[in-house]
C-alpha positions as CSV (number, residue, x, y, z in Angstrom):
1,M,0.0,-0.2,0.1
2,S,1.7,3.1,-1.2
3,A,1.7,5.9,1.4
4,H,1.0,8.8,-1.3
5,R,-1.7,10.9,-0.1
6,A,-3.6,12.1,-2.9
7,S,-3.8,16.4,-2.9
8,P,-4.7,18.4,-5.9
9,D,-0.9,19.6,-5.7
10,E,0.2,16.1,-6.4
11,P,-2.9,13.5,-7.5
12,W,-0.6,10.7,-8.4
13,P,2.7,9.7,-6.9
14,G,5.8,11.9,-8.6
15,W,2.7,13.7,-11.0
16,S,2.9,17.6,-10.3
17,T,0.0,19.4,-11.5
18,S,0.4,23.0,-13.2
19,R,-2.0,25.9,-12.0
20,A,-3.6,25.5,-15.3
21,A,-4.9,22.3,-14.3
22,Q,-5.4,22.9,-11.0
23,A,-7.6,26.5,-12.0
24,A,-9.5,24.0,-15.0
25,Y,-10.0,21.1,-11.7
26,G,-9.5,21.7,-8.7
27,E,-10.1,19.5,-5.8
28,H,-11.1,17.2,-8.9
29,L,-7.9,16.7,-9.8
30,V,-7.2,13.9,-7.3
31,R,-10.2,12.4,-8.7
32,I,-8.5,11.8,-11.7
33,G,-5.1,10.9,-10.4
34,Q,-7.2,7.9,-9.2
35,L,-8.7,7.4,-12.5
36,V,-5.4,7.0,-14.5
37,P,-4.4,3.6,-13.4
38,A,-8.3,2.4,-13.1
39,L,-8.6,3.3,-17.0
40,L,-5.5,1.2,-17.9
41,Y,-6.6,-1.9,-15.9
42,M,-10.2,-1.4,-16.8
43,H,-9.4,-1.4,-20.8
44,V,-6.7,-4.5,-20.2
45,M,-9.6,-6.6,-18.3
46,D,-12.2,-5.8,-21.0
47,R,-10.4,-7.0,-23.9
48,Q,-9.1,-10.0,-21.9
49,G,-12.9,-11.2,-20.9
50,L,-13.7,-10.6,-24.8
51,A,-11.0,-12.8,-25.6
52,A,-11.5,-15.6,-23.2
53,A,-15.2,-15.7,-24.0
54,H,-13.9,-16.0,-27.8
55,S,-11.5,-18.5,-27.4
56,A,-14.5,-20.4,-25.5
57,R,-16.6,-19.8,-28.3
58,R,-19.0,-18.5,-25.7
59,Q,-21.4,-15.9,-28.0
60,D,-24.0,-15.6,-25.3
61,L,-20.9,-13.8,-23.0
62,I,-19.6,-11.8,-26.0
63,D,-23.1,-10.4,-26.8
64,S,-23.2,-9.7,-22.7
65,Q,-19.9,-8.2,-22.7
66,T,-19.9,-5.9,-25.8
67,R,-23.3,-4.8,-24.6
68,S,-22.1,-3.8,-21.5
69,L,-19.4,-2.4,-23.1
70,A,-21.6,-0.4,-25.3
71,M,-23.4,1.3,-22.5
72,E,-20.3,2.5,-20.7
73,C,-18.9,4.1,-24.1
74,R,-19.8,7.9,-22.9
75,D,-18.2,7.1,-19.4
76,D,-15.1,5.8,-21.0
77,L,-15.2,9.1,-23.5
78,L,-15.3,11.5,-20.1
79,E,-13.1,10.4,-18.1
80,T,-10.0,9.4,-20.9
81,A,-11.1,13.1,-21.8
82,A,-10.9,14.7,-18.3
83,V,-7.6,12.4,-17.8
84,L,-6.0,13.7,-21.3
85,D,-7.1,17.4,-20.5
86,A,-5.7,17.7,-17.2
87,L,-2.5,16.4,-18.2
88,A,-2.4,18.4,-21.5
89,L,-3.1,21.5,-19.2
90,C,0.1,20.7,-17.4
91,H,2.5,20.8,-20.2
92,G,1.6,24.7,-20.5
93,H,-0.4,26.2,-23.7
94,G,0.3,25.8,-27.1
95,T,-1.2,24.8,-30.4
96,Y,-2.8,21.6,-31.8
97,L,-1.9,19.9,-35.0
98,P,-3.7,20.7,-38.0
99,R,-6.7,18.4,-39.0
100,P,-6.0,16.2,-40.8
101,Y,-2.4,15.8,-40.1
102,Q,0.3,14.2,-42.4
103,D,2.8,12.6,-40.4
104,D,6.5,14.1,-41.3
105,S,9.0,11.7,-39.5
106,A,11.4,14.7,-41.0
107,N,9.6,16.9,-38.2
108,P,8.9,15.0,-35.3
109,V,5.8,16.5,-33.8
110,P,6.5,17.7,-30.0
111,Q,5.1,15.6,-27.2
112,D,3.1,18.5,-25.5
113,V,1.2,19.5,-29.2
114,E,0.4,16.2,-29.9
115,L,-1.1,15.7,-26.2
116,R,-3.3,18.6,-26.9
117,T,-4.2,17.4,-29.9
118,D,-5.1,13.8,-28.3
119,A,-7.4,15.7,-25.7
120,S,-9.0,17.7,-28.1
121,D,-10.0,14.5,-30.4
122,V,-10.6,12.4,-27.0
123,A,-13.0,15.2,-26.4
124,D,-14.3,15.4,-30.0
125,Q,-15.3,11.8,-29.9
126,L,-17.5,12.9,-26.4
127,V,-18.8,15.7,-28.0
128,R,-19.9,14.0,-31.3
129,H,-21.7,11.3,-28.9
130,D,-23.7,13.5,-27.2
131,H,-24.8,15.4,-30.1
132,Q,-26.9,11.7,-30.5
133,H,-27.7,11.6,-26.6
134,P,-28.3,13.7,-23.9
135,S,-25.6,15.6,-22.3
136,T,-25.5,16.8,-18.1
137,T,-24.7,20.8,-19.0
138,G,-26.2,21.3,-22.5
139,D,-24.6,23.9,-24.7
140,I,-22.8,21.0,-26.2
141,P,-20.1,22.8,-29.0
142,P,-20.0,21.7,-32.9
143,A,-18.1,18.4,-33.5
144,L,-14.4,19.3,-35.0
145,E,-14.1,19.3,-38.8
146,N,-11.1,19.1,-40.9
147,G,-9.3,22.5,-40.8
148,C,-10.6,23.2,-37.2
149,T,-9.5,26.3,-35.3
150,D,-7.5,26.0,-32.2
151,A,-10.5,28.0,-30.9
152,E,-12.9,25.1,-31.6
153,R,-10.5,22.3,-29.9
154,D,-10.3,24.7,-27.0
155,A,-14.5,24.5,-26.8
156,V,-14.3,20.8,-27.1
157,R,-12.1,20.4,-24.3
158,A,-13.9,23.1,-22.2
159,Y,-17.3,21.4,-22.5
160,A,-15.5,17.7,-21.7
161,R,-14.1,19.6,-18.6
162,R,-17.3,20.7,-17.7
163,E,-19.3,17.8,-18.2
164,W,-17.0,15.4,-16.3
165,I,-16.8,17.8,-13.3
166,A,-20.9,17.8,-13.7
167,S,-20.9,14.2,-13.1
168,Q,-18.1,14.2,-10.1
169,E,-20.6,16.6,-8.4
170,R,-23.6,14.6,-9.1
171,W,-22.0,11.1,-8.0
172,P,-19.5,12.2,-5.4
173,G,-17.1,9.3,-4.7
174,I,-18.1,7.3,-7.5
């Protein structure tokens, strides 16, 4: 058992948050720190369960697990968007990769730019989901399109942040 006491300054051992992350998430950064290992473990176990059901030729289990995964999709998007957004906030401000992006191995992408882009891409998936299903806070921004601006990417991240904080305040401790 770790002796680490989670706080908004250090929600996960060795992870120091930035002022931007603290301003955006406040006390909820502790929960984000708890989500990092939980999300990784959850994805491994979900895949392992589906693989075992497939190997055993148990179509009933595959169907059941697939339905369950589909229902949890929004929660996964929301949690992943919050984790990536908080990590991106800890790496300062900057630009995003253009959309569509053409990889150029001669010019490697800075890690902080890639992280911010990933954070906005996951938030965009949440936005696309919520355009088809009800959201908690409303005011859903448009989904990202090719040629989108940094402000549009910031808007989908802010929306995901609002939704995640609202879910934490509605169901504290979950």
